[in-house]
C-alpha positions in Angstrom: 92.6 130.1 48.7 93.5 126.0 48.6 93.9 126.5 45.0 97.0 128.4 46.0 98.8 125.3 47.4 97.7 122.6 45.1 100.4 121.3 42.9 100.2 118.3 40.5 103.2 116.4 41.3 104.2 113.4 38.9 107.3 111.7 40.8 109.0 108.3 39.6 111.3 105.3 41.1 114.2 105.7 39.6 115.8 102.5 38.4 119.6 101.7 39.3 119.9 105.1 41.3 123.5 104.8 43.0 122.9 108.1 44.7 122.9 107.8 48.1 120.4 109.2 50.5 121.5 112.9 52.1 121.3 113.4 55.7 119.4 116.7 57.1 121.4 119.6 55.2 119.5 122.4 57.4 119.8 123.2 60.5 116.2 124.9 61.7 116.0 128.1 63.3 113.9 127.1 65.8 111.9 124.0 66.0 107.8 123.7 67.7 106.0 120.6 69.3 103.2 122.2 69.6 100.7 124.5 68.0 99.9 125.2 64.3 101.4 122.6 62.5 101.3 122.4 58.4 103.6 119.9 56.0 104.9 123.2 54.2 104.0 127.0 55.0 105.7 130.4 54.5 105.2 132.7 56.7 106.7 136.4 58.0 106.6 135.1 61.6 108.4 131.7 62.2 105.9 131.1 65.6 102.9 131.6 63.6 101.6 129.9 60.8 99.9 133.4 59.0 99.6 133.8 55.3 101.7 135.0 53.3 100.3 136.8 50.8 102.9 139.2 48.9 106.4 140.5 50.2 109.1 142.6 49.4 112.3 140.8 47.3 115.6 140.7 49.1 113.1 140.2 52.5 112.9 137.6 55.5 110.6 135.2 56.1 110.5 131.4 56.9 109.7 127.9 55.8 108.2 125.7 58.2 108.4 122.1 57.5 105.9 120.2 59.7 105.3 116.2 60.1 101.6 115.6 61.3 101.7 112.1 60.9 102.9 109.3 63.0 105.9 108.7 61.7 109.4 110.9 61.3 109.0 111.7 57.7 111.7 112.3 55.3 111.6 115.7 52.7 113.4 116.9 50.2 112.6 121.0 50.0 112.6 123.6 46.8 112.0 127.1 46.4 110.8 128.1 43.2 110.4 131.6 41.8 108.4 132.3 38.7 108.3 128.4 38.2 112.6 128.5 38.7 114.2 126.8 41.1 116.1 129.2 43.5 119.0 127.9 45.8 118.5 128.7 49.6 120.8 130.2 51.5 123.5 127.8 52.2 123.5 127.3 47.7 121.7 124.4 47.9 118.9 124.0 45.4 117.2 120.8 47.5 117.0 121.5 51.6 116.9 117.8 52.7 114.5 117.8 56.6 113.7 115.0 58.7 111.1 115.6 61.0 109.8 113.8 63.9 105.8 113.1 64.6 104.1 116.1 65.7 107.2 118.1 65.0 107.6 121.2 63.9 111.1 122.7 62.3 111.6 126.6 61.1 114.0 127.8 58.4 114.9 131.2 57.9 115.2 132.7 54.1 115.3 135.6 52.4 113.4 135.9 49.9 115.3 136.7 45.9 115.5 139.6 44.0 113.0 140.0 41.4 112.5 143.2 38.4 109.0 142.2 38.6 105.9 140.7 41.1 107.6 137.1 40.5 105.0 134.4 42.1 107.2 132.1 45.0 105.8 128.4 46.2 107.8 126.0 48.4 107.5 122.6 47.5 108.1 119.5 50.0 108.5 116.1 48.5 107.9 113.3 51.5 109.9 110.0 51.2 112.4 111.6 48.3 114.7 108.2 48.3 112.0 105.8 48.7 109.3 106.3 45.9 107.4 103.3 44.9 103.7 103.1 43.3 103.1 101.0 46.0 103.4 103.6 47.9 100.4 106.6 47.4 102.8 109.3 50.1 105.5 108.7 48.7 104.9 109.6 45.3 102.6 113.0 46.0 104.0 116.8 47.3 103.4 119.4 49.1 103.0 123.1 48.5 102.9 126.3 50.5 100.8 128.7 49.7 101.7 130.6 46.5 103.2 134.6 47.7 103.5 137.1 45.0 107.2 138.6 45.3 107.4 142.7 44.3 110.9 144.3 43.4 
C-alpha cells in the first residue's frame, strides 16, 4: 500500500521570487488535536483516517492535513485527477494551510466528474515559500494514498 502513496518530488528554490507568501486560504470544516494524524490523507469520514480505494465521481470526501512535527507547518496542497490538477471548491488550484503541532485540519472536497476510471491523489508541499537546498524538509512532498474515481 505504501507505493500508492509515494511521489518523487523535484522542488527548487525560485531565485528573485517576487511572489509574497500567501496566508492560509482554506477554512477547515473541523480540527482535531487527538486521534490519528498524517500529513495528507483522503477519507470518506472526517473523524477517521480510513483508506479510500475507490469512490464515485461527484461524491464528497474529506482531505485531512496534519502536522506530526513539533513546530507549525505551512503546506500548499494540490489535487490531481489522472495527473492533471483539479481545482478545489473555491476554484483555487492551490490551497494554503497552516497547521499547528499535533493538529489535523479536515476539508470537504467534491470529487471531479469523470467519464472513465481516474487516478486521484492530493499532494502536500511543506514550506512552499522557503525551499532551500540546505533544508531537506523544504524539498520534500507528501502524497495521500491514491484512489480511483469511478464514473
